[in-house]
DRENDRENDO-954353 format. One record per atom (N, C-alpha, C): x, y, z. Coordinates in pm, whole numbers, plus 50000, padded with zeros to 5 digits. Example, Ala and Ser with C-alpha at 12.3 -4.5 7.8 and 13.67 -1.06 7.14 Angstrom:
! residues 2
513194943150780/512304955050780/513204967050780/512854977550708/513674989450714/512905000350787/
! end
This chain:
! residues 631
500964988749985/499934999949995/500955013150021/500295023549909/501205035749911/501175042850048/502175045450106/502175051250231/501745066750230/501935072250112/501355086250091/499875087350051/499355076750025/497925076249987/496885078350107/495905087850093/495085089250210/494145078650201/493665071050311/492895062850308/491455067350344/490375061650275/488915068050288/488065056350330/487495058650453/486735047750512/485415053050540/484355045350489/482935048050526/482425041650649/481605046950735/480875041550847/479395041950831/478785031250836/477335031450826/476675027350963/475975036750994/475375037151134/474015044851169/473375041351257/472135046951297/472215051051443/471555062551494/471565066551620/472945070951696/473635080151633/474815083451671/474935091651801/473815093951854/473875100252007/473535091452096/473545080552092/473495068352194/475195063052236/474875058452351/476285055852410/476935044052344/476415034452333/477035023252251/477745026052123/476895034352033/477505039051909/478785049851937/478545055952052/479485067752083/480935061252125/480695051552200/481985043552230/482675038052134/482005028252026/482745024551913/483175035351820/482425047351797/483055059251737/484255065451806/484315065151905/485395070851991/486625062851949/486465049651946/487675042151894/488195042851747/487105043451675/487335046651523/487925060051496/487465070551579/488145082951570/489425085851589/489645077951700/491165077951764/492135073251678/491665060551587/492395055651497/492575065151378/491305071351342/491435081851224/492385092251240/492805097551379/493635107951399/495075104951390/495135091351449/496455088251450/496975083151340/496205079051225/496705073751102/496465082651001/495905095051013/495725102550899/494675096550807/493795090450855/492475083450766/491575095150759/490765092550632/489625101450651/488395092050678/487735095050757/486355085850790/485075094850772/484055087650708/482865094850666/481815087250742/481185092550816/480015085250881/478515088150809/478055080150760/476505081750691/475545076750802/475005085650855/474325083550992/472705088050990/471945078751017/470505080751040/469825080951175/468775086751207/468065084751326/466745077951298/466825064551233/465815057351200/465365050351340/464075047451330/463445037751432/463145047051568/463255060151548/463275067451647/461855074251714/461005076351615/459665084451635/458575075151596/458705063351553/457485055451540/456935058451411/457545065451300/456775067651182/457495061251063/456995052050980/457555045750868/457995055550745/457075064250741/457395075150625/458845083150659/458725085150800/460005095550848/461105084950822/461215074150861/462375064750852/462695061450706/461895061450616/462235062150490/463275073550449/462805085350516/463445097650473/464945099150538/464795092350676/466325091850744/467295081050660/466625069150620/467545058150572/467935063350425/467395072350366/467835076850253/469155081450236/470035084850344/471305089150360/472125077250295/471895064950316/472675053050280/472615051550133/471675057150067/471635059049920/472775066649858/473235077149931/474135086949891/475575078949879/475775069649941/477265064349951/477745058649815/478755064449766/479395059849644/480525049849683/480505036449690/481415026749749/482565027449665/482785032049533/483945033049457/484755043049516/484315053749588/485125065649622/485925058949780/485395049449847/486025044249946/486935031149941/487955032550037/488805020050023/488235007750106/487405009950211/486715001450297/485565006750357/484734998650404/483675003250471/483604996450630/483075001950732/482614998150868/481324996750871/480564985750909/479114984750931/478614982851068/478074994351117/477454992851243/475884990851218/475704979151128/474224977651094/473424971251217/474204966651319/473224963251436/472694973051506/472844985151465/472254998551518/470855002251424/470884994651317/469554999251218/468644987551248/467384992151266/466194984351299/465534975951157/465654984351069/464934979550948/465584968750882/465064956750870/465844945650791/466034948750650/465074952250594/465304956650444/466384965550406/466514975950495/467494986950465/468944978550497/469234970050604/470344964150648/470664954550519/469664945950481/470164937850359/470664944850222/469734957250196/470274963050101/471694969850116/472054973350219/473574978550242/474404967250226/474114955350274/474824943150265/475054940650114/473904941950043/474134937549898/474934948249815/474784962149860/475924971149800/477104969249835/477404966049961/478824962550010/479464951649917/478744939949902/479054929049822/479434931849684/478474939749627/478684945049501/480094952449453/480314961949572/481344970449548/482814962649555/482804952749633/484154944349631/485044950849725/484784961449809/485724966449900/485634960550032/486844959650101/486834952750247/485814957550333/485184950350398/484184954250505/484454947550631/484124956850757/484194951450870/482824952450942/482304943251008/481094944051088/481154941251225/480184945051301/480454942351463/479414932051499/479854922751573/478944911151638/477944905451529/478394901351424/477504894151315/478264886951237/477764871251256/478564861151174/477574856751060/476694865551009/475604861650895/476314862450778/477614869050762/478084870750623/479624866350626/479784855750593/481154849450605/482214855750532/481884863050424/482954871350351/483124883750417/482554889550523/482874902650585/483434899850719/484494906350744/485304904950876/484444910551004/484394902851103/483594903651209/484484907851323/484184918651396/484804921551524/483584919051629/483844906051701/482804903651780/483214902751927/482034908652001/482264906652148/481484896452214/481944888052275/481264874252321/480044881252399/478954878552359/477564881052403/477264869352502/477254858352450/476754847252513/477324843852657/478644844152669/479254838252797/478894848352916/479134860952886/478724871052977/477314872853021/476344870252909/474924869652949/474504858653022/475244847052997/474874835253089/475254837653227/476654843353233/477194843853364/475944852953461/475254865253376/474494873553470/473284865953495/472834858853416/471534848553447/471824837953535/472854833153520/473404821653630/473514827953783/474124839253756/474324847153893/472864849053970/472034856153885/470714858653934/469864845653989/470134835153924/469454822253965/470254815854090/471444813654069/472164807854167/472494816354300/472854827354295/473334836054403/472024842854473/471104846554381/469854853854437/468414845254427/468484834554408/467434824054407/466264826954295/466454834354203/465364837754102/464944826154032/463724823254031/463174812853968/462134816753852/461564826953864/460554831953752/461304845353703/461684843653563/462324853353495/461714857853385/461514872553356/461084878953240/462174883153160/461954882653023/463134886752937/462624898052851/463504908952846/463154920052750/464454919452641/463924917252531/464784912952418/465124925352338/465964925152235/466414933952123/465674927252004/465754933351903/464934927751778/465604914851727/465014905751672/465594892451621/466274894851503/466054905651425/466794908751308/468194912051338/468684913351472/469754917751515/470614904951570/471964902751537/472534889351590/472794891451724/473174900951793/473394902551915/472164900152008/471144905351938/469774901752037/469464887052037/469724880251910/469384866251902/470344859952002/471674862652022/472604854952096/472244857652232/471834871452272/471624869652428/470424863452463/469334863652377/468124853852389/468474840952400/469334836952320/469744822052307/470504820052445/471164826952483/471924825152622/470904823452734/469784832652734/468724833552844/467904819452831/467744814352696/466954801652706/467864789252757/469084790052714/469984780152758/470144776252915/470264790952958/470604786853112/469254784153196/468114792353131/466854786653207/466794770753179/467144766053070/466984751753058/467874743153123/469174745653148/470124739553233/469724740653389/469094750553422/468424751353557/467044745253594/466534737653463/465154732353469/463994744253502/464344753653452/463254765353470/462584768053339/461214766953332/460654769553221/460514783253172/460354783453031/460484796752965/458914800552916/458324809252992/457004814152954/457224824452839/456754820452721/456704830852591/455974843952624/454934843452729/454334855252765/455244865252848/456314859252902/457304866152986/458624871452897/458424873552759/459384877052672/458914888152611/459474899852597/459104912752512/460094913552413/459774915452278/460734918652209/460504935752147/461644941752196/461864954152172/462884957552050/463324969852049/464374972051955/465634979452004/465814976352121/467004978752189/467144996852219/465915001652189/465615016352225/465125016952364/465565031052444/465195031852563/463635029952607/462745038452523/461305034852525/460795019852562/461705009952471/461174996852487/461134991352642/461904995752726/461764990152864/460604995152927/460055007452909/458865011452968/457775005252897/457775001652765/456684996152703/456634980852743/457704972552768/457734960952807/457274957852956/457424966253036/456894965853170/455504969053179/454904978153098/453424981353091/452774968653007/453434963252910/452834947352864/452774940052954/454014936953023/453914925353141/452684927853248/452614940553280/451714942453367/450204940853317/450044942453191/448684943753128/448364927753120/449254919653117/448864904753104/448164897853238/448434904053342/447954900553476/448754889753541/450024888053473/450894878953534/451604883653666/452094874953742/452704876453866/453934885153842/454584893853938/455874899553948/456904887953934/457734887053845/458774879953828/459904881653940/460534872853966/461794873954049/462904883253991/462924882853857/463854892553785/463434895553628/463994905953596/463764910253451/465154911453393/465574902853309/466934902353225/466434910353101/467174919553092/467234931252957/468274929452890/468294930052766/469234927652671/470114938252649/469794949652712/470814962052698/470434972052812/471254981852844/471184989152964/469974999552919/469815003252801/468995014052769/467425010152797/467074997952789/465954991952808/465924990052971/466794983853022/466814980553162/466584994253242/467135005753213/467025017453307/465705022053311/464925021853189/463415026953174/462635014953232/463045004053232/462284991953299/462144994853446/463424999453505/463415000353666/462535014553712/462745022853620/461925037453624/460275032353631/459905026753538/458615024153502/458075012153632/458815004753672/458694995053786/458355004353908/459195013853919/458985024154044/457635031754047/457115033253912/455895040553909/454715031753936/455105018953926/453755007953953/454015005554110/455035012354178/455365008654311/456084999954362/456834994054267/457874982954302/459334988454312/460164982254388/461404987454431/462404977154357/463504981554304/464504971854271/465664975854351/466264964854407/466134949254395/465254944754487/464484952954593/463684946654714/462664937654660/461994942854555/460624935454507/461134927654377/462094930254298/462294924254184/463724927254140/464574918054064/465864924454026/465754926753876/466564937253855/466594940153683/468174940553658/468464935553550/469914935253490/470004939253349/471084945553301/471184950353181/472374945853091/472914951253006/474004947652921/474584960152872/475744962452865/476674972152796/477554978952906/476964980553036/477564989553137/477785003653091/476795009353043/476945022653004/477125033353109/477795044953092/477875054653202/476665055553277/475395056153234/474335060253308/473915048353384/474305035753334/473875024353424/474745021753526/476055026053512/476885024553634/476685036553739/476185048353707/475895058253791/474295060153840/473545048653788/472125051453812/471925045353961/470885047554027/470335043454154/469205036054133/469225023154169/470375014054199/471445014154065/472735011554097/473575007053996/473084995053914/473324993953803/472834983653732/473914971653712/473184960953720/474144947553708/474174948653551/475364946153518/475334946153352/476634938653306/476754941653178/478014934053113/478904945153045/480204943253096/481184954853038/481674948852903/481804957152809/482314954052678/483334962852634/484284958552560/485354967952534/484844976252398/484054985052394/483584988452273/484414999052207/485105006652268/485855016352211/487325010352148/487594998252198/488754988652160/488244983352022/486864979452012/486264973751902/486294981851789/486004995151824/486035002451692/487585005151639/488425007351751/489915008351702/490294995551618/489884984951652/490424972051603/489844971251464/488504976651453/487914974851332/488744981951225/489154994551251/489945002951176/491324996051140/491954992051257/493394983151226/493104972851122/491944964451147/491714953551046/491844957950936/491144968550892/491194974450741/492364978150701/493184983650800/494454988650748/495454977550704/495144966250788/496004952550771/495534947450635/494214945950613/493694941750473/494184949550355/494134961450361/494684970550261/496254969150261/497044965650358/498294964050345/499074950450307/497824941350277/498064926850233/498184917150343/498004920950468/498044913050591/496814909350624/496364897950578/494914893150583/494714887150739/494074894650816/493624889350949/492614877750954/492434872451071/491354863251084/489854867951052/489034860550992/487734864150959/486844871651088/487104863851206/486544868551320/487504870951430/487404883251482/488164887951579/487324887251716/487564880651816/486704880451938/487114887552035/486444894852096/487064901652231/486034896952356/486524899352461/485894893652575/484974904252638/483944899652694/483094906552790/483064901652934/482674909753037/482724906753167/481614911053231/480884903653318/479694907353385/480234916853507/479384925553531/479454935953672/478264933753743/478424927653876/477564927153946/477164938254040/476054942954050/475814954654133/474584955554206/474244968554230/472894969654328/471644966154264/471454964554132/469924961654095/469564946554106/470994938254142/470604924654162/470784920054311/471124932554383/471264928554538/472654928654580/473674928954490/475084929554528/475414945754567/476584943654626/477184959054675/477904963054579/477944976854571/478654985354484/479354995954541/480604997254546/481295010154606/481405018454529/480685031454531/480475040654436/481435053254494/481985051354609/482625064254676/483445071254589/484335061754524/485575068554445/485145075654317/483825074554269/483375078354147/482445091654168/481885092754281/480885099954315/481185115954282/482355120954307/482585133954279/482675136454130/483405126954061/483465127653911/481895127853849/481235118753908/479885116453867/478985130353870/479145137254003/478365148454034/478875159853932/480295160653912/480625169153822/480345168153665/480205155853613/479845154253485/478315154953462/477565150653573/476125152953567/475705165453554/476545175353646/476105189353648/476345195653502/477545191253453/477985196353325/477075192453205/476545179253231/475585174453121/474165181853140/473875183953254/472525192553255/472675207553215/473885213553232/474055227453212/474175226353057/474945218052986/475105216352854/473715215552782/472985206052852/471485203552777/470745215952786/470855222952904/470035235152917/470385244252810/471635246552813/472315255552690/471675252252547/471895240052532/471335234552391/469895236852381/469085234552468/467735235552466/467445250152434/468055260252488/467795274752490/468305276352326/469545272452302/470045275452162/469025271252050/468705258552074/467875253451970/466525259351961/465935265152061/464675272752074/464755284051981/465815292452001/466175304151931/466315299051785/467125290551760/467355287151616/465905283151536/465035275951597/463845272051554/462995283051545/462785294151643/462065305751631/462505313651497/463955316051500/464335322451387/464245316551237/464245303951252/464055297451104/462355298051071/461615297551172/460215300851171/459885313951106/460775324051134/460335336851077/460615340350933/461485331250880/462165331550740/461125330850650/461045337850549/460275335850425/460925334750295/462085337450283/462625332150178/463895322250206/464385317350079/465535307350107/466705314850159/467065325850105/468065332050137/468135337750303/466915342550350/466915343450500/467445330650568/466775319050531/466895307050580/468175301650577/469085304350474/470285303250493/471375310750584/470685322550595/471585332750684/471455326950819/470165323150868/469995317451006/470815304551029/470935296750937/471675285750951/473065287950953/473525297050869/474945302050877/475425309151004/474575316451060/474845322751196/474865312151304/474165300451296/474075291851403/475195283751400/475855280251280/477125270951259/478195272651373/478715285851393/479715284051484/479605276951612/478215276851651/477795269751790/478115254351784/478275249651658/478195233851627/479925231551654/480815241751671/482375239651691/482845228951599/482665231551472/483165222251364/483955229051273/484755224251184/485775230151092/485105234450970/484235226550934/483285227250795/481915223950802/481065229850767/479655226450753/479245228750617/478585219050549/478005218650397/476585213950406/475935225350351/474415222050321/474225216950186/473845205950162/473955200650027/472365196150006/471855202949888/470405197649877/470275193149719/469215182649708/468915178649574/468665190749485/468995190049349/468775199549268/467235204349236/466525193349266/465005195749251/464125196649396/464815200649497/464375201649643/462955211749632/463265223249562/461965231149549/460975228549482/461115216149402/459955212749328/458545208249389/457375207549307/456315203849374/456325191249436/455825187449541/455795175849610/455315164849526/456135154649510/456015142349440/456515131749506/455885118849490/456435108949565/457665103749474/458865104149554/460115099149482/460695088249531/461455080349450/462255068449500/463505072849571/463565070549690/464635072549769/466075068349729/465745055249649/467145050949594/467815060549486/466995067649425/467505077249299/467515093449356/467235093949500/467125108549541/468245117349496/469345112049484/470635120249457/471135121549326/470265114349232/470805110849081/470615122349028/469805131949043/469525142248959/470455153848993/471465151849087/472495161649110/472355170149222/473275176349267/473195183349394/473505196849379/473115205349480/473635219249499/473925221849630/475055228949656/475505232749782/475385247249817/474285252549860/474085264949863/474775272749980/475325263650090/476085269050218/477305259450227/478415266150220/479565258150278/480405268850365/480335264550481/481075272550582/482365266750643/483285274350635/484795268750654/485535277850740/485595276750860/486335286250946/486015301150919/484575304750923/483885315450909/484055321850750/484575313450660/484455317150513/483435310650466/482425317150383/481265310150334/481405311950182/481065300350125/480935298349976/479695289449948/479735285949808/478535278849764/479185270949645/478245259349602/478745253249466/477215251049405/477215256549298/476045256749218/475615243049187/476205232949138/476155220149107/477215211149129/476945200349170/477865189349177/477095173749177/477885165049107/477055152649090/476975145549242/475855137549255/475595133149372/476605120949412/477255112749321/478095104649359/479485109449419/479675124249414/480765131349445/480605133949601/479635132849653/479265133649804/479725146249858/480895149349866/481435161149898/481185173649814/480725183949836/480735195349740/482125201549729/482905200049826/484335205749832/485255194649893/486125192049798/486975179449824/488035182049953/488095171950033/488905172750153/490585169650086/491495178650097/492695176650040/493815169950127/493495167750265/494085163550359/493635149950428/494365144550527/493795131650579/493625136150743/493095126350805/492545129050948/491385135350981/490605136450860/489235144150886/488055133450917/487315138951008/486055130351031/484965136551010/484105130450930/482815138550860/481715131450903/480535138250918/479115130250952/478405138050860/477495127350784/476635127750672/475205125350733/474405136150749/473105133950806/472085139950705/470905133050713/469885135650607/469015145050640/468495153950533/467465164450549/466265158750456/465225158150516/464005152650454/462775157950509/461735156450438/460475159150492/459455144350485/459085139450588/458485127350587/459265117650492/458885110650390/459885103450316/460365108250192/460265123750184/460795128150056/462185135750101/463185129850026/464455135050048/464765148549989/465385157550087/465525170950021/466925172150013/468025164950093/469205164450079/470175160750214/471135168050241/471895162750371/472775175950404/473295172750511/474335182250545/475535174250609/476665179450609/477895173850657/478585183150757/479055176050867/479755183150978/480985176450958/482105185750952/483425178750957/484305185551047/484985174751130/485845175751236/485055184351330/483915178851395/483275184851489/482465174551559/482225174951688/481665164151756/480245165151795/479545175351750/478225179451783/477135167951770/477415159151646/476465147951625/476635136951717/477725136251767/478025125451868/477355128352007/478045139052064/477945143152180/476535150752243/476005156652135/474785163052164/473495156352163/472695156152240/471295150352241/470435155752147/470815168152092/469945175652014/470295177051873/471335168451828/471595167551671/470415164851602/469705154551650/468395149751568/467535160851566/467115169451671/466245179551658/466805190851570/468055193651567/468705202251486/468435199851337/468555184751310/468355180251179/466875185451120/465875179051214/464525181551232/464245196951184/464835206651252/464465220151234/465025224751118/465965219651053/466475223450938/465585219950817/465135206450841/464435199150745/463015206050729/462375209250840/461055215050848/460985228950789/462125235850818/462225252050781/462435251050631/463195240550572/463065240050431/462045238050365/461325228150420/460045223950375/459005236150356/459185242650470/458285255250474/458585264550362/459935265150351/460225276850230/459885270150107/459915256750087/459605253749959/458025252649948/457265253550033/455705254850036/455415269250014/456285279050075/456015292650038/456365295349887/457365289649857/457655291949701/456515287449629/455915277249629/454855273449552/453745279649589/453345283149696/452175292849730/452355304349660/453535312249674/453695324849597/453725322449437/454105312549397/453975309849253/452535309449214/451675300749307/450415300849286/449675313149266/449955321149370/449245334649389/449665343849262/451025341149225/451525351049114/450645346948992/450445332848962/449655326848841/448145332948879/447565332449005/446135335449006/446215351548971/447085357649022/447175372248993/447265374648835/448065367548778/448245368848638/446925365648553/446375355448590/445045351648538/444105360548557/444045368448664/443235379148696/443265389848599/444525394748550/444835406148485/445295402948351/445585391548315/446115387748182/445075381348099/444895382947967/443955376547878/444815362147847/444245351047845/445015339447831/445335337447675/444405341847581/444415339147440/445525348947391/445525361247424/446445371247364/447755374547432/447575369247583/448995371847651/449345386847689/448145393747690/448235409547708/447135412347834/447075423747876/446185426447992/444735425347948/443825420248049/442425419648021/441895433148063/440525433248069/439855446848116/440295450148251/440255439348351/440885442948485/442285447848501/443085439348426/444515443248421/444675458948384/443835462748267/444145476148210/443545486748314/442505483848380/441915493148461/443035494948591/443575483848628/444335484048751/445675491648705/446175489448599/447485494148564/447435509648520/446345512148465/446465524548374/445725538648494/444915532348567/444215541848668/444985549448737/446045545148819/447135552548891/447875561548779/448355557748665/449025565148587/448165575948534/446845574548498/445995582848453/445885595448552/445625591348680/445435601348783/446735611248794/447915605448775/449215611648783/449275622748690/448535617348559/448625626648423/447835639348447/446645634148520/445695646148567/446185656048636/446955651348743/447565663248840/448585669648771/449455664948671/450505673148589/450105675948461/448615675448419/448105681648305/448885675248178/449375663648183/450005657348077/449145653047971/449485651747849/448795649247745/448765634347712/447565628747696/447375613547690/446765610347570/447035595547534/446285591247404/445445579647450/444465576047430/443535566047450/442955560247290/443395549147264/443255543247141/442295530247158/441175528647081/440405519147071/440615510446938/440635496446930/440905489446810/439845478846811/439265480646703/438025466746678/438325459446570/438345445846589/438555437446467/437605438746350/437875437746228/436805438446126/436515424346073/435125420946079/434795408046017/435055394246106/434905396046249/435105383746310/434075375746287/432965379746283/431765370946271/431795362846127/432235368946026/432485362345891/433415351745917/434645353445996/435555344145988/435005331346093/434415334146194/433845322746287/432865316146203/432165321246135/430925315646064/431305305045947/432305310545881/432895304345762/433935295345766/434855298445890/436065290345909/436275284046035/435305288146141/435325280146250/436035290946358/435715287746492/435935296346605/437715294046626/438035284746596/439485283446622/440195292846528/439795293146405/440295303946311/440135319046359/439075318546419/438445333646485/439475335646600/439835326346661/440765328946787/442225331446736/442465325046627/443875327846571/443925341546508/442875345346466/442845361146387/442975372846503/442205368746625/442475376546734/443665379346773/444405365246800/445535365446858/446675371946758/446405370646629/447505376346534/447175393046557/446035397246582/445805413246559/446295415846716/446145411746822/446925412846941/448585413346927/449085405746856/450565405046796/450855417246741/450015421546629/450495434446544/450225445246644/449195446746711/449085458346809/450385460846899/450795446946971/451935451447059/453185453246989/453325448346858/454455451146767/454515466846741/453235473746730/453205485946649/453265497446778/453065494346885/453035505146989/454345509847032/454525519147100/455815523847133/456015520747291/457425519947315/457635516247458/456925524047572/456465515847672/455585522647788/454305522147753/453595516547643/452375518047616/451755505747675/450435507147727/449675496347793/448505492347708/448675479447663/447455473447585/446795462447649/445525462347604/444585453247662/443525447647582/443285434847603/441875430747513/440785434247620/439965443347547/438865448747619/437835439647631/437365433147520/436245424147506/436705413947420/435745406547338/436015397747238/436815401447136/436535411747068/437495414446949/437915428946950/437795434947082/438045447947102/439365449947184/440145459247166/441575462147221/441465476947266/442235478947352/442345491847394/443925497447446/444405508547395/445745511247425/445895525747497/446755524847592/446895539947669/448455543147653/448455556447633/449805562547617/449825575447704/451035579947738/451025594047795/452345601147738/452325613347749/453365622947683/453415618947538/452205621747481/452165619247327/452005632147264/452155631747117/451985643647041/450915639546943/450525650546871/449305649846784/449515637846678/450695636046626/451175626846530/451095614146574/450915609446692/451215595946724/450055586446697/448815592446698/447595583346647/447905578446505/448205587746429/448215583446280/449545574446260/450595578046359/451735569146351/451455554446386/450715552546485/450335538246542/449465533546430/448575541346371/447555533746279/448215528146171/449355537046107/449945534446001/450925521046016/451635519346133/452405507146190/451425495546194/450175496146247/449495484746279/449065481646122/448595489846057/448035484045924/449155477545837/450365482445850/451725474745795/451795462645848/451755460745988/452085448346048/450935437746010/449955441846003/448715433045963/448925428845801/449275436145716/449495433645598/450575422345587/451605422745644/452805412945651/452135401345728/451405401745828/450875389645871/450015381645761/449095389045713/448275382345597/448975376145497/450065383545445/450975376645337/451675366045389/452085365745509/452905353745576/451965341145598/450875342445631/449935331145697/448965329445582/448875337345474/447975334045361/446775326245377/446015333245475/444545326445532/443745330745407/442665323145406/441405324445313/440675338645331/441155344945443/440355359345493/441535368345513/441065379345520/442165391245575/441815395545706/443075398145790/442765403145925/443035417645916/442005424145957/442095439945945/441295446146083/441395457046108/440855466146212/440555478946187/439385483546272/439245497846277/439795505046403/440465517046383/441095521346500/440465536046520/440285540546658/439805552446679/440615557746796/441155569446802/442065574846904/441565589946937/441905592147087/441635603047133/442955607947210/443225620047168/444435626347226/443895638447313/444295641347433/443905652747510/444675653247627/444675665947670/445355668947810/444565665247922/444905655147981/444365650848123/444185661748211/442895666248273/442515674248368/441515669648455/441055676648557/440045674448665/438615668548590/438315673048464/437065671848395/437095661548319/438335653648312/438565641648246/438665628748311/437785619948268/438005605548336/438385595548243/438975585348287/439625574748199/438445566448129/437255565948190/436015560048131/435685567048016/435455581448035/434955591147926/436065588147820/437275588547834/438175587047727/438125575347652/437865564747720/437515550247663/436385552647567/435325558047631/434015559047557/434335567847410/435015577947444/435315587147324/436085580047213/437055572747244/437715564747154/436875554847083/435995548547170/435005538947115/434215545947011/433745556647029/433075563746944/433705568646818/434935570646828/435855575546729/436005562446631/436275551546700/436475539946611/435275534146550/434015536246617/432765532146553/432555541046431/432855553146427/432545561346313/433325557646177/434655552646214/435685547646115/435005535046071/434565525746141/433935514346114/432585515046037/431905526646060/430675527245966/431015532945841/432115541445840/432545546345706/432925535145600/433655524145679/434085511845590/432845504645550/432065502645643/430935494845596/430215498445488/430035514145484/429395520745385/429925518345241/431515516345257/432405517245129/432305500845071/432115490645169/432285477745131/431605468345229/431035458645205/430165449245288/431225438345363/430965438545498/431515425345579/430335416745602/430845402245633/430015392645653/429655393545814/
! end
């Protein structure tokens, strides 16, 4: 491997604000910085809010990945709840042919597996609960069966129950998604069945175990006095909870680091074992009734807890201001300015807002797989207070501005409204996405504000079109009667105040009935349209032209001379002769014209001028009829 070449690694993950993900990411990032690797996280918040449409929009970020760009990929697919999404990712990885490392999953023999022993430590926890604390009735709160770790831990539970001749009641097993709310839902489910309180609740991870304890307390039960609760992962919250949680300690940060080292070994030609197994160890603590000395940690715990509360309060306040300012914006430019002003709070080196080139278009159901294929635009790239933009870049480029050095850590996060992909944003060399509980909220605020702007754009377009239809004649594409009055009225009043000379011209088409009766109304419309074109081509700049009725047209001019009426009529007749010659219809397009030129004053009204011009035109038409007959 070329030592000067910068290695690019993609990491696919969901829920980056959770502790399990944080610990593995910390190990990956440590390796990234030490070895000058560029690491790109493609991260969703799927399965968080119970909306399938919303999840489609979140998981769309995985369709952005151009595997040809990367040297290898790290798969944290055990954090993704949706089986179809996971399988699609695996298919794409296989198709790419690049080296891949996965965590705790032996389902794909060709993919290198960093495995932490789930079964042995889980068995130790359950045996301890049965042998030491005498538990005989055990309930189990599981993760999803699509997750290999969840399957292993449930398998351990069943095997230990069998070896101790204890029956497994399927009604005492609850299948969750490894999410914190699942612990609450599980306890509520168990209570609803009317079953007796078990001796212990064995939980497949700490997040569910902690909410299970809190929910039991709401039902009036104390842990461990009334029942035991155990977890898995030995998270910071589990260690410092009251009661401290009996759990399983896993070397997660080490697993992240080893995943990167495995990739480097593969790229260097040193092929490691397909499965690298790390050991986990049970930690017996207060929630099962064992003693736990926390005296050495209490000062640090208090300091960190206060810092977390303080940070959370600041973030809530900050995001409330952000949301309020976004809600005030009515243009895309204003929206970008609010986002730009907020970016320094994220404490990153670069922030890129990338939108699909059609994000402003009318809402249509789109295929998430092809969301980025129409190309991208980056209207906002912020880098160390320098702001720029990229009008267009291909979706498979992913980055609107290339990273020229190594050691960069980037998080790609989706922007969408329900299932409709709007784009994504990239935070480079900043940890807001990992350590802030509000990264998801930040993403949703941007997404919803852009959707509001998109809707405003289309509402304004619709209003403009309605206004245009109100004042524009659709056949001739010039003003109609309403438009003429609206436009000319104010101008005419100004002319009255300044006693300016004005001209009102009335044009009436000759022989329209003859054309309609003999050649049809389509030909009649054609003739009207061509007359309108001749009028607009004959008037001087600043004239206001309108179709006043079926075959009647009116023109207003200010600052005129006495010769302007004759000049207009001469030009109009010449234009009509040219059109008749060009189109060679079996009829001739002609018109009668009447004009009134006068100095506008208080005794003059626009309506009177129109009437006078109409009368003048009618006199001319009468003379024409006397000289020859029209149909």
